[in-house]
N, CA, C and O of each residue as an XYZ file, in Angstrom:
804
protein
N      18.816    -82.273     55.419
C      17.348    -81.983     55.555
C      16.622    -83.266     55.422
O      16.857    -83.902     54.395
N      15.829    -83.736     56.225
C      14.934    -85.067     55.997
C      13.849    -84.728     54.908
O      13.502    -83.617     54.506
N      13.394    -86.003     54.530
C      12.328    -85.845     53.457
C      11.134    -85.180     53.876
O      10.488    -84.529     53.054
N      10.729    -85.287     55.222
C       9.624    -84.604     55.806
C       9.809    -83.088     55.854
O       8.874    -82.317     55.638
N      11.139    -82.661     56.166
C      11.489    -81.306     56.156
C      11.540    -80.687     54.646
O      11.159    -79.546     54.386
N      12.000    -81.490     53.809
C      12.081    -81.119     52.450
C      10.631    -80.848     52.027
O      10.359    -79.784     51.472
N       9.642    -81.822     52.282
C       8.136    -81.630     51.999
C       7.639    -80.358     52.517
O       7.044    -79.596     51.756
N       7.831    -80.061     53.745
C       7.257    -79.040     54.397
C       7.923    -77.552     53.819
O       7.242    -76.531     53.729
N       9.171    -77.614     53.500
C       9.781    -76.441     52.667
C       9.254    -76.417     51.317
O       9.103    -75.331     50.758
N       8.984    -77.407     50.790
C       8.412    -77.411     49.368
C       6.884    -76.735     49.330
O       6.553    -75.921     48.468
N       6.080    -77.160     50.308
C       4.834    -76.466     50.479
C       5.062    -75.037     50.665
O       4.607    -74.172     49.917
N       5.807    -74.818     51.723
C       5.942    -73.241     52.092
C       6.265    -72.396     50.891
O       5.646    -71.360     50.643
N       7.304    -72.886     50.109
C       7.755    -72.095     48.998
C       6.829    -72.043     47.724
O       6.799    -71.102     46.932
N       6.069    -73.210     47.645
C       4.987    -73.143     46.601
C       3.735    -72.215     46.917
O       3.010    -71.744     46.041
N       3.585    -72.029     48.188
C       2.205    -71.323     48.417
C       2.655    -69.840     49.262
O       1.908    -69.253     50.044
N       3.904    -69.455     48.934
C       4.268    -68.218     49.523
C       3.530    -67.091     48.900
O       2.781    -66.347     49.533
N       3.800    -66.991     47.508
C       3.016    -66.000     46.771
C       1.552    -66.200     46.950
O       0.833    -65.222     47.153
N       1.115    -67.280     46.894
C      -0.399    -67.662     47.003
C      -0.989    -66.926     48.327
O      -1.964    -66.185     48.207
N      -0.451    -67.118     49.445
C      -0.851    -66.611     50.770
C      -0.602    -65.023     50.489
O      -1.575    -64.282     50.631
N       0.564    -64.499     50.123
C       0.732    -63.204     50.139
C      -0.296    -62.344     49.119
O      -0.671    -61.206     49.402
N      -0.657    -62.978     48.019
C      -1.637    -62.329     47.228
C      -3.062    -62.477     47.407
O      -3.827    -61.546     47.155
N      -3.463    -63.614     47.834
C      -4.995    -63.957     47.998
C      -5.240    -63.653     49.489
O      -6.376    -63.292     49.797
N      -4.281    -63.762     50.467
C      -4.607    -63.450     51.823
C      -4.522    -64.677     52.800
O      -4.906    -65.774     52.396
N      -4.084    -64.541     53.938
C      -3.795    -65.619     54.776
C      -5.199    -66.440     55.358
O      -5.304    -67.610     55.727
N      -6.114    -65.472     55.297
C      -7.328    -65.975     55.814
C      -8.199    -66.488     54.610
O      -8.959    -67.440     54.784
N      -8.103    -65.908     53.474
C      -8.956    -66.378     52.284
C      -8.475    -67.595     51.600
O      -9.260    -68.376     51.063
N      -7.227    -67.761     51.612
C      -6.503    -68.890     51.079
C      -7.203    -70.275     51.567
O      -7.366    -70.488     52.769
N      -7.533    -71.030     50.758
C      -8.318    -72.254     51.221
C      -7.296    -73.455     51.102
O      -6.203    -73.348     50.547
N      -7.780    -74.613     51.689
C      -6.901    -75.748     51.473
C      -6.925    -76.446     50.050
O      -6.037    -77.214     49.681
N      -8.028    -76.102     49.290
C      -8.034    -76.317     47.906
C      -7.093    -75.673     47.125
O      -6.579    -76.176     46.125
N      -6.839    -74.485     47.594
C      -6.027    -73.498     46.916
C      -4.543    -73.879     47.263
O      -3.659    -73.667     46.433
N      -4.271    -74.427     48.459
C      -2.971    -74.954     48.764
C      -2.622    -76.198     48.075
O      -1.462    -76.406     47.720
N      -3.703    -77.155     47.838
C      -3.536    -78.382     47.143
C      -3.144    -78.155     45.737
O      -2.248    -78.833     45.234
N      -3.806    -77.181     45.036
C      -3.681    -76.987     43.731
C      -2.384    -76.335     43.575
O      -1.784    -76.731     42.576
N      -1.797    -75.485     44.238
C      -0.498    -74.843     44.147
C       0.604    -75.759     44.317
O       1.638    -75.646     43.658
N       0.407    -76.720     45.233
C       1.613    -77.715     45.537
C       1.396    -78.970     44.720
O       2.396    -79.663     44.534
N       0.266    -79.365     44.211
C      -0.021    -80.625     43.504
C      -0.014    -81.655     44.464
O       0.166    -82.805     44.062
N      -0.191    -81.427     45.741
C      -0.363    -82.531     46.722
C      -1.817    -82.720     47.372
O      -2.566    -81.745     47.435
N      -2.117    -83.664     47.735
C      -3.471    -83.905     48.461
C      -3.580    -83.235     49.766
O      -2.638    -82.859     50.464
N      -4.902    -83.122     50.027
C      -5.092    -82.302     51.307
C      -4.682    -83.156     52.495
O      -4.433    -82.581     53.555
N      -4.582    -84.586     52.404
C      -4.181    -85.386     53.376
C      -2.584    -85.190     53.639
O      -2.121    -85.199     54.780
N      -1.874    -85.032     52.597
C      -0.498    -84.964     52.577
C       0.023    -83.543     53.159
O       1.112    -83.400     53.715
N      -0.916    -82.530     52.945
C      -0.655    -81.195     53.639
C      -0.787    -81.201     54.946
O       0.057    -80.634     55.641
N      -1.876    -81.847     55.504
C      -2.242    -81.967     56.805
C      -1.443    -82.866     57.433
O      -1.524    -82.951     58.659
N      -0.537    -83.691     56.711
C       0.362    -84.693     57.228
C       1.621    -83.958     57.764
O       2.389    -84.512     58.551
N       1.810    -82.681     57.307
C       2.970    -81.990     57.492
C       2.832    -80.728     58.371
O       3.766    -80.242     59.009
N       1.521    -80.226     58.338
C       1.065    -79.033     59.100
C      -0.165    -79.320     59.834
O      -1.158    -79.794     59.282
N      -0.097    -79.000     61.222
C      -1.436    -79.393     62.040
C      -2.592    -78.739     61.495
O      -3.684    -79.292     61.626
N      -2.496    -77.558     60.858
C      -3.862    -76.904     60.193
C      -3.182    -75.872     59.316
O      -1.975    -75.717     59.129
N      -4.262    -75.165     58.791
C      -3.878    -73.964     57.849
C      -3.138    -72.802     58.474
O      -2.217    -72.242     57.880
N      -3.563    -72.433     59.717
C      -2.996    -71.501     60.577
C      -1.560    -71.719     60.652
O      -0.774    -70.798     60.429
N      -1.162    -72.950     60.971
C       0.274    -73.345     61.182
C       1.062    -73.174     59.700
O       2.185    -72.671     59.657
N       0.513    -73.542     58.752
C       1.159    -73.221     57.514
C       1.413    -71.776     57.182
O       2.466    -71.320     56.737
N       0.264    -71.089     57.467
C       0.271    -69.646     57.327
C       1.309    -68.952     58.032
O       1.886    -68.032     57.452
N       1.617    -69.255     59.169
C       2.548    -68.726     60.019
C       3.857    -68.967     59.435
O       4.593    -67.984     59.354
N       4.314    -70.147     58.989
C       5.317    -70.543     58.493
C       5.545    -69.915     57.132
O       6.723    -69.752     56.812
N       4.587    -69.532     56.267
C       4.875    -69.044     55.195
C       4.986    -67.354     55.331
O       5.658    -66.668     54.560
N       4.289    -66.887     56.330
C       4.569    -65.545     56.640
C       6.294    -65.455     57.123
O       7.035    -64.547     56.746
N       6.610    -66.296     57.789
C       8.103    -66.297     58.484
C       8.843    -66.363     57.210
O       9.735    -65.521     57.107
N       8.678    -67.190     56.189
C       9.388    -67.293     54.910
C       9.481    -66.060     54.055
O      10.502    -65.673     53.486
N       8.339    -65.509     54.030
C       8.118    -64.223     53.054
C       9.004    -63.127     53.821
O       9.861    -62.506     53.193
N       8.806    -62.917     55.064
C       9.407    -61.923     55.920
C      10.985    -62.060     55.812
O      11.750    -61.096     55.778
N      11.333    -63.290     55.768
C      12.829    -63.591     55.890
C      13.377    -63.245     54.740
O      14.501    -62.750     54.827
N      12.813    -63.384     53.451
C      13.307    -63.124     52.158
C      13.419    -61.441     52.148
O      14.404    -60.894     51.653
N      12.410    -60.745     52.692
C      12.483    -59.378     52.685
C      13.666    -58.943     53.540
O      14.496    -58.130     53.133
N      13.709    -59.493     54.694
C      14.937    -59.111     55.699
C      16.295    -59.438     55.001
O      17.213    -58.618     55.019
N      16.402    -60.617     54.404
C      17.730    -60.813     53.761
C      18.041    -59.777     52.691
O      19.192    -59.342     52.653
N      17.230    -59.379     51.905
C      17.499    -58.318     50.869
C      17.822    -57.294     51.507
O      18.847    -56.734     51.117
N      17.171    -56.764     52.552
C      17.414    -55.399     53.178
C      18.823    -55.607     53.788
O      19.654    -54.721     53.594
N      19.174    -56.739     54.534
C      20.485    -56.768     55.135
C      21.650    -56.624     54.126
O      22.736    -56.108     54.390
N      21.257    -57.184     52.857
C      22.364    -56.866     51.807
C      22.807    -55.455     51.690
O      23.967    -55.056     51.592
N      21.592    -54.681     51.718
C      21.769    -53.008     51.532
C      22.664    -52.603     52.712
O      23.261    -51.541     52.535
N      22.891    -53.256     53.928
C      23.553    -52.688     55.058
C      24.888    -53.561     55.005
O      25.531    -53.447     56.048
N      25.382    -54.276     54.202
C      26.648    -54.924     54.177
C      27.868    -54.192     54.268
O      27.915    -53.008     53.936
N      28.778    -54.766     54.662
C      30.126    -53.881     54.772
C      30.759    -53.729     53.391
O      31.896    -53.258     53.355
N      30.225    -54.034     52.375
C      30.679    -53.829     51.000
C      30.639    -52.223     50.743
O      31.441    -51.601     50.047
N      29.518    -51.679     51.464
C      29.366    -50.246     51.389
C      29.806    -49.561     52.694
O      29.094    -49.468     53.694
N      31.312    -48.997     52.548
C      31.781    -48.461     53.956
C      31.002    -47.433     54.541
O      30.876    -47.463     55.765
N      30.401    -46.435     53.829
C      29.672    -45.327     54.237
C      28.346    -45.518     54.775
O      27.559    -46.221     54.141
N      27.970    -44.942     55.947
C      26.649    -45.244     56.414
C      25.625    -44.643     55.422
O      24.647    -45.291     55.047
N      25.873    -43.424     55.023
C      24.916    -42.791     54.089
C      24.533    -43.761     52.927
O      23.354    -43.942     52.622
N      25.537    -44.359     52.310
C      25.570    -45.259     51.104
C      24.724    -46.467     51.595
O      23.894    -46.879     50.785
N      24.799    -47.068     52.738
C      23.942    -48.199     53.158
C      22.448    -47.753     53.210
O      21.532    -48.520     52.911
N      22.259    -46.439     53.616
C      20.820    -46.085     53.818
C      20.231    -45.728     52.352
O      19.032    -45.834     52.098
N      21.180    -45.301     51.430
C      20.658    -45.038     49.984
C      20.527    -46.609     49.439
O      19.590    -46.792     48.661
N      21.190    -47.531     49.694
C      21.180    -48.724     49.220
C      19.675    -49.363     49.728
O      19.041    -50.129     49.002
N      19.299    -49.031     50.786
C      18.128    -49.510     51.355
C      16.918    -48.899     50.388
O      16.114    -49.581     49.751
N      16.980    -47.532     50.431
C      16.031    -46.844     49.453
C      15.956    -47.542     48.077
O      14.907    -47.978     47.602
N      17.235    -47.611     47.446
C      17.293    -48.086     46.020
C      16.804    -49.588     45.937
O      16.422    -49.920     44.815
N      16.750    -50.529     46.897
C      16.155    -51.704     46.866
C      14.825    -51.565     46.385
O      14.424    -52.067     45.335
N      14.053    -50.782     47.273
C      12.505    -50.660     46.890
C      12.396    -49.860     45.460
O      11.547    -50.277     44.672
N      13.123    -48.849     45.116
C      13.111    -48.198     43.996
C      13.254    -49.161     42.652
O      12.633    -48.994     41.602
N      14.083    -50.062     42.892
C      14.417    -51.022     41.734
C      13.647    -52.230     41.684
O      13.475    -52.841     40.629
N      13.131    -52.632     42.895
C      12.428    -53.918     42.856
C      11.081    -53.724     43.321
O      10.626    -54.627     44.023
N      10.261    -52.610     43.046
C       8.975    -52.603     43.447
C       8.025    -53.343     42.469
O       6.922    -53.727     42.860
N       8.366    -53.504     41.450
C       7.627    -54.315     40.386
C       7.570    -55.971     40.991
O       6.528    -56.623     41.054
N       8.568    -56.339     41.299
C       8.766    -57.580     41.796
C       7.865    -57.792     43.000
O       7.013    -58.680     43.048
N       8.122    -56.873     44.017
C       7.247    -56.983     45.243
C       5.804    -56.858     44.909
O       4.994    -57.577     45.493
N       5.440    -56.032     44.049
C       4.036    -56.025     43.671
C       3.383    -57.251     43.069
O       2.291    -57.740     43.359
N       4.323    -57.671     42.121
C       3.736    -58.946     41.425
C       3.542    -60.183     42.200
O       2.852    -61.122     41.802
N       4.246    -60.148     43.448
C       4.122    -61.147     44.371
C       3.322    -60.808     45.510
O       3.545    -61.314     46.610
N       2.333    -59.917     45.295
C       1.235    -59.522     46.273
C       1.484    -58.335     47.133
O       0.609    -57.964     47.915
N       2.687    -57.680     47.031
C       3.052    -56.615     47.782
C       3.894    -56.908     49.009
O       4.399    -58.024     49.132
N       4.050    -56.074     49.816
C       4.921    -56.077     51.020
C       4.287    -57.054     51.991
O       3.196    -56.736     52.464
N       4.879    -58.289     52.369
C       4.270    -59.326     53.101
C       3.922    -58.848     54.711
O       2.963    -59.276     55.352
N       4.925    -57.865     55.207
C       4.592    -57.421     56.369
C       3.357    -56.441     56.478
O       2.652    -56.399     57.486
N       3.165    -55.708     55.437
C       1.915    -54.742     55.366
C       0.584    -55.639     55.267
O      -0.448    -55.509     55.927
N       0.886    -56.605     54.247
C      -0.363    -57.335     53.933
C      -0.763    -58.216     55.313
O      -1.945    -58.291     55.648
N       0.164    -58.794     55.994
C      -0.262    -59.516     57.048
C      -0.717    -58.609     58.119
O      -1.681    -58.936     58.812
N      -0.024    -57.362     58.328
C      -0.363    -56.645     59.548
C      -1.885    -56.121     59.248
O      -2.692    -56.066     60.176
N      -2.236    -55.749     57.960
C      -3.648    -55.494     57.792
C      -4.674    -56.640     58.035
O      -5.749    -56.479     58.612
N      -4.229    -57.786     57.540
C      -5.189    -58.913     57.707
C      -5.211    -59.495     58.997
O      -6.191    -60.180     59.288
N      -4.309    -59.343     59.811
C      -4.170    -60.186     61.121
C      -4.825    -59.246     62.165
O      -5.093    -59.754     63.254
N      -5.103    -57.992     61.977
C      -5.586    -56.935     62.934
C      -6.960    -57.793     63.653
O      -7.918    -58.113     62.949
N      -6.909    -58.085     65.032
C      -7.874    -58.597     65.722
C      -8.495    -60.081     65.216
O      -9.402    -60.652     65.821
N      -7.923    -60.543     64.140
C      -8.703    -61.920     63.698
C      -7.650    -62.979     63.654
O      -8.101    -64.108     63.466
N      -6.241    -62.877     63.795
C      -5.319    -63.889     63.627
C      -4.261    -63.427     64.585
O      -3.250    -62.891     64.131
N      -4.439    -63.616     66.054
C      -3.470    -63.013     66.872
C      -1.942    -63.568     66.659
O      -0.931    -62.902     66.878
N      -1.974    -64.826     66.223
C      -0.693    -65.537     66.340
C       0.078    -64.790     65.204
O       1.238    -64.451     65.436
N      -0.470    -64.517     64.027
C       0.075    -63.923     62.744
C       0.456    -62.468     63.243
O       1.571    -62.030     62.960
N      -0.231    -61.883     63.806
C      -0.170    -60.388     64.312
C       1.082    -60.490     65.183
O       1.990    -59.717     64.875
N       1.269    -61.232     66.119
C       2.535    -61.400     66.824
C       3.698    -61.428     66.052
O       4.606    -60.624     66.263
N       3.768    -62.431     65.017
C       5.007    -62.433     64.133
C       5.082    -61.264     63.340
O       6.239    -60.967     63.043
N       4.134    -60.451     62.872
C       4.282    -59.226     62.172
C       4.828    -58.265     63.112
O       5.741    -57.544     62.710
N       4.383    -58.138     64.370
C       4.983    -57.220     65.249
C       6.441    -57.431     65.499
O       7.217    -56.482     65.612
N       6.825    -58.739     65.589
C       8.242    -58.995     65.582
C       9.245    -58.650     64.466
O      10.436    -58.361     64.580
N       8.514    -58.743     63.406
C       9.110    -58.327     62.065
C       9.344    -56.891     62.045
O      10.428    -56.378     61.769
N       8.274    -56.261     62.351
C       8.510    -54.691     62.318
C       9.465    -54.054     63.454
O       9.949    -52.928     63.345
N       9.662    -54.834     64.462
C      10.657    -54.612     65.554
C      11.921    -54.817     65.135
O      12.836    -54.014     65.320
N      12.041    -56.086     64.454
C      13.388    -56.363     63.905
C      13.940    -55.265     62.768
O      15.058    -54.750     62.752
N      12.934    -55.068     61.899
C      13.262    -54.058     60.870
C      13.810    -52.674     61.382
O      14.882    -52.163     61.059
N      12.759    -52.110     62.341
C      13.272    -50.826     62.999
C      14.466    -50.909     63.784
O      15.141    -49.900     63.986
N      14.806    -52.124     64.281
C      16.007    -52.317     65.088
C      17.241    -52.320     64.013
O      18.239    -51.630     64.224
N      17.130    -53.024     63.013
C      18.216    -52.778     62.079
C      18.613    -51.644     61.477
O      19.785    -51.314     61.299
N      17.449    -50.913     61.093
C      17.695    -49.525     60.593
C      18.357    -48.544     61.727
O      19.355    -47.857     61.510
N      17.755    -48.578     62.780
C      18.243    -47.807     63.970
C      19.682    -48.077     64.177
O      20.489    -47.169     64.374
N      19.999    -49.326     64.133
C      21.495    -49.760     64.399
C      22.380    -49.148     63.528
O      23.385    -48.565     63.934
N      22.026    -49.254     62.155
C      23.105    -48.623     61.154
C      23.091    -47.095     61.358
O      24.141    -46.468     61.211
N      21.869    -46.428     61.714
C      22.041    -44.972     62.054
C      22.946    -44.737     63.253
O      23.802    -43.851     63.258
N      22.730    -45.544     64.246
C      23.511    -45.270     65.600
C      25.020    -45.613     65.248
O      25.921    -44.967     65.783
N      25.283    -46.599     64.372
C      26.762    -46.877     64.086
C      27.489    -45.629     63.313
O      28.619    -45.212     63.570
N      26.589    -45.116     62.297
C      26.982    -43.885     61.771
C      27.066    -42.696     62.496
O      27.859    -41.838     62.107
N      26.428    -42.515     63.416
C      26.643    -41.571     64.530
C      27.927    -41.753     65.389
O      28.628    -40.812     65.762
N      28.142    -42.974     65.642
C      29.315    -43.345     66.502
C      30.545    -42.915     65.787
O      31.374    -42.267     66.426
N      30.745    -43.174     64.646
C      31.882    -42.995     63.747
C      31.897    -41.552     63.152
O      32.812    -41.302     62.366
N      31.004    -40.589     63.431
C      31.049    -39.341     62.985
C      30.522    -39.152     61.719
O      30.761    -38.051     61.222
N      29.827    -39.981     61.024
C      29.242    -39.889     59.774
C      27.821    -39.084     59.787
O      27.509    -38.266     58.923
N      27.085    -39.411     60.800
C      25.617    -38.877     60.908
C      25.285    -38.071     62.087
O      25.905    -38.257     63.133
N      24.403    -37.233     62.007
C      23.982    -36.222     63.021
C      23.831    -37.044     64.289
O      23.019    -37.967     64.358
N      24.691    -36.666     65.372
C      24.564    -37.301     66.697
C      23.252    -36.776     67.428
O      22.837    -37.450     68.371
N      22.601    -35.673     67.077
C      21.416    -35.328     67.686
C      20.109    -35.880     67.228
O      19.049    -35.636     67.804
N      20.233    -36.690     66.090
C      19.155    -37.367     65.436
C      18.786    -38.448     66.496
O      19.596    -38.945     67.278
N      17.477    -38.744     66.423
C      16.858    -39.765     67.408
C      16.737    -41.014     66.315
O      15.785    -41.120     65.542
N      17.759    -41.862     66.371
C      17.942    -43.099     65.533
C      16.568    -43.883     65.348
O      16.212    -44.280     64.239
N      15.824    -44.079     66.496
C      14.814    -44.927     66.532
C      13.600    -44.346     65.962
O      12.714    -45.029     65.449
N      13.571    -42.920     66.072
C      12.411    -42.097     65.387
C      12.619    -42.085     63.997
O      11.602    -42.230     63.318
N      13.758    -41.939     63.370
C      13.915    -42.003     62.005
C      13.724    -43.202     61.453
O      13.140    -43.208     60.369
N      14.183    -44.571     62.073
C      13.814    -45.706     61.585
C      12.374    -45.912     61.448
O      11.911    -46.420     60.427
N      11.565    -45.501     62.538
C      10.213    -45.743     62.338
C       9.544    -44.897     61.390
O       8.522    -45.276     60.819
N      10.173    -43.532     61.148
C       9.431    -42.702     60.201
C       9.740    -43.146     58.712
O       8.939    -42.931     57.802
N      10.957    -43.778     58.525
C      11.279    -44.445     57.182
C      10.288    -45.550     56.993
O       9.736    -45.622     55.894
N      10.004    -46.380     57.882
C       9.147    -47.472     57.727
C       7.731    -47.059     57.311
O       7.086    -47.495     56.358
N       7.343    -46.050     58.289
C       5.984    -45.508     57.767
C       5.717    -44.993     56.594
O       4.685    -45.236     55.969
N       6.772    -44.130     56.154
C       6.752    -43.611     54.882
C       6.682    -44.842     53.628
O       5.921    -44.903     52.662
N       7.667    -45.677     54.008
C       7.827    -46.840     52.930
C       6.448    -47.585     52.897
O       5.938    -47.798     51.797
N       5.907    -47.935     53.883
C       4.781    -48.718     53.850
C       3.606    -47.856     53.398
O       2.790    -48.382     52.641
N       3.461    -46.809     53.711
C       2.352    -45.918     53.153
C       2.358    -45.812     51.773
O       1.309    -45.896     51.134
N       3.658    -45.600     51.141
C       4.005    -45.409     49.734
C       3.415    -46.686     49.122
O       2.558    -46.639     48.240
N       3.937    -47.900     49.657
C       3.650    -49.087     49.041
C       2.039    -49.473     48.950
O       1.470    -50.000     47.994
N       1.467    -49.061     50.215
C      -0.196    -49.312     50.363
C      -0.743    -48.380     49.160
O      -1.427    -48.936     48.300
N      -0.497    -47.066     49.055
C      -1.151    -46.220     48.153
C      -0.892    -46.626     46.601
O      -1.776    -46.590     45.745
N       0.365    -46.992     46.383
C       0.755    -47.465     44.975
C       0.039    -48.692     44.606
O      -0.483    -48.840     43.502
N       0.018    -49.665     45.642
C      -0.429    -50.949     45.315
C      -2.018    -50.788     45.013
O      -2.584    -51.374     44.091
N      -2.587    -49.996     45.834
C      -4.181    -49.791     45.701
C      -4.383    -49.094     44.429
O      -5.218    -49.545     43.645
N      -3.734    -48.081     44.148
C      -3.898    -47.240     42.895
C      -3.459    -47.634     41.600
O      -3.937    -47.214     40.546
N      -2.407    -48.568     41.731
C      -1.714    -49.064     40.568
C      -0.821    -47.913     39.997
O      -0.586    -47.838     38.791
N      -0.363    -47.076     40.854
C       0.407    -45.821     40.361
C       1.774    -45.693     41.371
O       1.729    -45.410     42.568
N       2.880    -45.949     40.655
C       4.134    -46.091     41.420
C       4.330    -44.606     42.059
O       4.995    -44.586     43.095
N       3.956    -43.653     41.691
C       4.268    -42.202     42.186
C       4.153    -42.131     43.561
O       4.992    -41.412     44.105
N       3.364    -42.667     44.257
C       3.233    -42.718     45.794
C       4.309    -43.362     46.344
O       4.755    -42.906     47.397
N       4.815    -44.316     45.856
C       5.933    -45.055     46.523
C       7.180    -44.170     46.410
O       7.970    -43.995     47.338
N       7.302    -43.545     45.005
C       8.434    -42.674     44.700
C       8.405    -41.595     45.576
O       9.437    -41.274     46.166
N       7.332    -40.974     45.745
C       7.122    -39.741     46.685
C       7.678    -40.188     48.072
O       8.405    -39.426     48.709
N       7.385    -41.249     48.476
C       7.855    -41.768     49.938
C       9.345    -41.964     49.862
O      10.027    -41.525     50.787
N       9.931    -42.596     48.823
C      11.367    -42.840     48.667
C      12.122    -41.549     48.711
O      13.070    -41.287     49.451
N      11.540    -40.745     47.771
C      12.161    -39.347     47.609
C      12.406    -38.624     49.079
O      13.477    -38.192     49.506
N      11.217    -38.613     49.681
C      11.457    -38.001     51.147
C      12.211    -38.560     52.026
O      12.733    -37.882     52.911
N      12.392    -39.867     51.934
C      13.359    -40.668     52.847
C      14.731    -40.217     52.657
O      15.513    -39.994     53.581
N      15.081    -40.047     50.973
C      16.310    -39.647     50.550
C      16.566    -38.324     51.062
O      17.692    -38.005     51.442
N      15.530    -37.494     51.096
C      15.864    -35.988     51.418
C      16.241    -36.142     53.062
O      17.125    -35.401     53.492
N      15.798    -36.787     53.688
C      16.028    -36.883     55.243
C      17.405    -37.418     55.382
O      18.195    -36.929     56.189
N      17.708    -38.424     54.601
C      19.052    -39.027     54.750
C      20.086    -37.946     54.431
O      21.041    -37.765     55.186
N      19.914    -37.264     53.374
C      20.886    -36.348     52.863
C      20.913    -35.001     53.765
O      22.003    -34.491     54.026
N      19.637    -34.397     54.265
C      19.584    -33.088     54.526
C      19.556    -33.137     56.197
O      19.795    -32.136     56.872
N      19.236    -34.411     56.757
C      18.910    -34.232     58.234
C      19.884    -35.287     58.798
O      20.252    -35.006     59.939
N      20.364    -36.355     58.327
C      20.996    -37.246     58.953
C      22.712    -37.034     58.468
O      23.650    -36.952     59.261
N      22.784    -36.990     57.357
C      24.295    -36.868     56.610
C      24.979    -35.478     57.176
O      24.422    -34.384     57.085
N      26.082    -35.658     57.686
C      26.763    -34.385     58.077
C      28.358    -34.335     57.257
O      29.216    -33.474     57.455
N      28.451    -35.377     56.407
C      29.574    -35.298     55.647
C      29.269    -34.821     54.253
O      28.160    -35.004     53.751
N      30.389    -34.123     53.539
C      30.128    -33.687     52.137
C      30.000    -34.888     51.147
O      30.718    -35.887     51.179
N      29.002    -34.657     50.275
C      28.736    -35.984     49.375
C      29.799    -35.935     48.285
O      29.853    -36.824     47.434
């Protein structure tokens, strides 16, 4: 990695929580300068403008979430149901960390970019499509090997899981009460065990 690339990565990592907590539009160049300890000139020497940095920060934040989710689906868990439970457990165990860093980066960016930041909105759309694709792929694989109900629509279940999860995060973050996220996670667990799983636990 070149010096310029290291500097860009430093700026992205130092402002990741800032953008996610304060908002991509509300974050100012002064905020970025303060978070990084770099001059405004140095920041603009690495990024054409704040929007370009905001997009790169979003990609960074969403990639961290994607990596954590992918760990849930690793081959270390042989059963498909266990992979889906690990996905749920990630949020059950790590919600404090997610909330302390501003909440779900996909949800935050989706809410903020609607009609005001089309380039960011495009990135968020891609993230949700990738997320739904990974979830549905796990379900389809489970159906192929005879562990999950073959009549279930994998894409629909993946979408429902995401909707429940994001809704739970939104309500819990807004109210400061984790019960809404737990309700959503419990519902997803029930669907995995009672609607998707066909093998005895």
